[in-house]
N, C-alpha and C positions, 0 to 999 in steps of 0.2 A: 589321499595327497594330490592336488596338480601335477597331471599330463599331458601336453601339448599334445593338439593332431598333427600328425606327421604330413598330415596334405595340406595342411591350412598356408600355403601358397599358389595351390593348384589352382585358383580360379580368380585371385583376387587381380586386379591392374594395378599399375604401377608406374609413375607418372613423376621424372623432374619437377621442380621447384626451378624453373627461371633455366640460368646460366648453372645453376651448382652440379654438382654431384649426389645432390640428396634427392633420392628421389622418395616419392609417400603413398600411401594406400589410395588410390580414387576414393575409397567412403574413409571421413574416420570417424572418430570414435569423439564425443565433445561433451564436459563434465558440470555443464552449466546449471542444469535442472537436473532434480530426481539424483545427485550425488553428494546432499547434504545429509548432516546431521536426521532429517526426518524422512529418510528412506533404508530401512534395515540393511546392512549390512554384506550381509550372505545375498539378495539382489542384485546390486551392484557388481560384486563378487562375480556371479555368475552373468551379469550384462560381461563386462568388465573380458572374462575369460575367454566366453564365445566367440564377443568380438577378433581378438586373437586369434584362437583357434580357425576364424574362417579369414585369416588374413589380414585385420585390419591391424596395422602396424605404428598409424599415427594415433595419437590421446592426448587431444587439445580442453586446453585447462586453463586460469585465469587466477591472480591472486583470491579475487572477492566471489568468485564461485562459492556459493553455502559459505558464504563470510570466512573463508579459509577450510570448511570441512569437507571437500571436496579433494585440494590438497590431501590436507592428511589422511582421509580415508584413501584416496587411490593408496598414496605410499603405504598404505600401510596393506595392501592392499596385492602391490608390487613387490611389498618387501617378505612375505609371507608366501606367496605363489608366483610367484613372476619374479623374481629375481634373476636366479639365470639367465632369462632370455633379455636381461633390458639394453641388450645392442641387437637386438633385434626389433626396437623398438624408438620411435622419435615420437622425444613427449616435450609439449611447449607450456608453456604459462605468461604471462602476461601481467603489467602494472601498470596502473593511468588513471579506473575509477576510485572510486571512493573506498578506502579501505579502513580509516584510521581518524580519532580524533585530530581534530588541529593542523598546523597547517603545509605537514609532510607527507598526508595521508592518502594524495594523489596528485591524479597530473602529472607531468614532466621533467622535476628537475630533478639535477643528480641525486640529490637526496632522498625524493624518493622511491628514485628506480632504484639508486644500491640496497638501499632498506628492506623495497619488495624485497626484489632479489633472493637477499638472506633470506628471509620471512619464508620465504614458498620454496626452497633446500630445504629447509629448517623443516616445514612441512611432510614435503614430501623425503626426508632421506636420502637427499640427494647429491653429489658432487657438482653435476651440471645439469639444464637441460639442454635438449639441439636445439629450442629454437623459442628466442623470448623477444615477444613482442609488445612494443609500446602499442596499447590497447586504445587510445584516443589523443589527438592532437591538446597541444596547450598553446590555450590563446596567452596568457601572460607568461610565458618560459618559450628563450628564444630556441626555435630548433636546431640551432648552434649546440646548444649546449646538450639537449636530450639528447643526440647522433654522439656526442665527446661521452654522454654516460653511457650508450650502447658499444662503442664501442671499446672503450673502458673493460667495462663486462667478456667481452667476448676477449680482449687480452689479459685477463685472470683467470678466463678456463671454465668460467663461471656456465659462458653459453657459447654455443659451437654458431650456430648462426642468430643473426634477427630477421624480423621485420615488425611491420608498420599495420595498425589494422585502422578501418575510420577514419580512416586519411584521405581528403578528396585530390583532386587531379593538382592542383598546382601546388599542394604543401607536401604532397607525395612525391611528386617531380624533385622539390628544391632538398627536402630531409634521404633521397637516395642518392642524388647528388652528393652532399654530404657525406655521407659513408663510404660512398666509392670512392672518395676524394683519401678519403685514408685509410681507404684497403681493407671495409669494415663491410664482414659478408653479411650482406644483406640481399633476401634471395628469397621473399613472401609478402604483398600484400594478403590481410585476411578483411574481406567488405564484404556487407549483409547483401548477397546476389541470391533472386530470385524470378519465375516467371511474373508475378506482383509489385515486383519490385527493381526494375534495372537501371537506378540509377551511373552505375559504373559504365554504361554503354555511350554516357553522357560526356567521355575525355578520359577518365580515368584508366580504361581500358586500353588505348591506345598508349598513356602514356607507361605503363607496365610492360607491352608488347615492344615498346621501343627501347625501355630500360632491363627488357628480358627478364622482368622477376615473375616471379610464381603467383598465383592468386588460388589461394584456400577460401572459400563462399563457406559462412557461415548463415543460419536459419533460411535452407536451399526449400524448406518445406514451409516456409511463412507462418514461426511457428506453431505450423499444425494448420493454417488454411488450406493449405495445397493438399490435403486429406480426406479422405473420406469423414472426418469426425464432424464436419459441418453440413452439411449437406441437407440434412434437414432438419435440421435448427442443431440450440447449442445446447448440449447435454449440461446437467448439473454437474461434472462431474470433470466439468475440461478444464481448459488453461483457461480459457476466458472469469471462468467463473473465483477459478482458485488465486490466481498469482494477475497482478496490477500492466506486468508488460503485454498482453493481449486484452484490444478493447472492444467490447460486443458491436459497438456502431461501429468497428471497421470490418468484421464478419459479416456484417448486414451491407454492408458498401459492397461486397467483393462476390455476396454467396450469388447474385448470376452469371457472372464470371466463372468460377468454380465449378458452376456447373458443366458450362458450358468445356471448361479446360477435359472435367471429367470425360465427358464427352468422345473424344480425342484418345483421350487416357485408351477409355475401353474398344475404341476400333485397333488400336494399336497392340490390344491384347498383355494389356497392362492397369495397375488398379494410379489411381490419380499420382500419390505420394511415388510411385517407379516412373511414372513419366517425368514427376516433375524435375527428380534428380538427375537423371536420363540428358534433361536440356539444361542443364548445368552443365554437365558432364560431354556433351555432344563434340565441340571441337578443343582443341590444346589448348585453350585461351585459361582454360580452370585446371588446375592438376588438382585437386581435391576436394571435397563436399562434405561437413561437418553437418550430420544428426545426429541428435540424442535422442533417445530411447530410456523409456519406464518398462519394458521389460524386453526377456527375448524373443520373445516372436516378435514383435514390432522389428528389433535389431534386424532379425534375418529376412522378414518382410522387402525391410529396403536395403537390404543385399537382393535381389532380384530384376536391380534398376539395372546393374550392370551386365547383362542380360539383353539389351537391346539399348542400345545405345544413338543409334542409325535416327536420324530423323527425313523424309520427303521434305520438296521441296516444300508441297503442296499442302504438308503436315505443318511446316512454320508460318506458312501463312494465314495459315487460319486461325492458330495461334494466336498473330501476332491483332491480325480482324478483331478478335473474342477482348481479346485486353485493348484493344485499339489503338 
């Protein structure tokens, strides 16, 4: 029977999300890949429980991860082994990407968001989630309707806080203002952000700082590009070969930059992955980074990033020079 590590909070860093009272672990576990039905439940259980044993309290899901299987599997593990620790965990889910056929299975209508929330809670066997995100802006649904849906889900007790993801600066600012006018607890934006993809620095970062909204970064390792995985070519068992989300041409295009970044990491006494995570967390603009893991050893290696979050001005200048 699972017994939680009594020293699980000793080394983890916890950061506040925006100006809310909610703190999240600086490293979060994301269940996008490796937590569907293609991965043995025992492997998933080992990763999730090891994460919790090392102070990770933030577990990030979405309705479409594994076509719903990730939520179902996480819910089973939570129910069987971690149920007594529910109040020590921040559990988030999202809705907005395609989930079921027909006109109501994606985007941002009230119809979709209410159905998605109920389905997610059913799969995880939860009464509420801590954070519910609108996963992507909907070009055909007024932001006012999406905001009203998010507000009502909080008022119904199905979510404690709400967030947005993949919103660019203008639409993020409008959505934040709409929700604040309703006194809806919007506390976080979840964008893709890493050394190779810094789009949030073109306006969005300023909006979030001004509005006191927290940032949780996904894909901090650029789907494996910012690891030693591709330094010597593309392995046959890599994500490039297994999934459509990472293209071979993208790996080839960035390999020179990645090798340069790896040299800086070595000089810092870190792996490339550790440095990439440290870079995201180097200042207070990013509260947490979401990592994926296919094995326990990978998770433990990534946790080492917290041991060296400081960068010298020279290191930052060298990084920027490599990235052009």
